[in-house]
C-alpha positions, 0 to 999 in steps of 0.5 A: 501500499503505497502511504502519502504522509502529508498535511491536508491544506498543503495545495502540494499534498492536495495535487498529489492526492487528487492524482491518486484518485483520479488515477483510481490508485490505492493509498493511505494518507497520514495527517501528520500535523494531527498525527504526529511524525512516526519516528520510525518513518522520518528515519527511514525517509531521511536515510533514504532522501538526505535530511537536505531533501525533507527539510523545507528551509523555504516554506513559512515555518522555517522562515519564522523559525529564530536564527538560532534553532535554524542554524542549530540544524547541521546534520540528520539528528538535529534536523529530525528533532525539528521535524519532530518537533515541527512537521510543518519543515517537512517537504510534502508530501512525502510518499512511501512507495508499494516498493519500499522507495521514498519520495518527496514533493509531487510531479504527475511523471514521478507519481507515473514513474513510481507506479510502472516501477 
């Protein structure tokens, strides 16, 4: 089963969910703002994708953080702590595909490629 993690009011998450629904692809949506960020999955995402790719440094939440907090994010461990405390700093959506591969973000091309894999 494909798992799509994100926040329901995020436009990119909305597009990803709509694409999967239109393509009639079974998937599970996990709202990590409500459910929290599962520590085991976060570890997997950071291992698969790298913390720099998972951390959204262009979003509002990141920009609202104080300078000391932003400066303290220097590696996977410090990024994971921030992502657990502030889930909105995670790029969205994070997708765990049926074959175990992880991706972040949405593009129709990426989703088509992943479904063929």
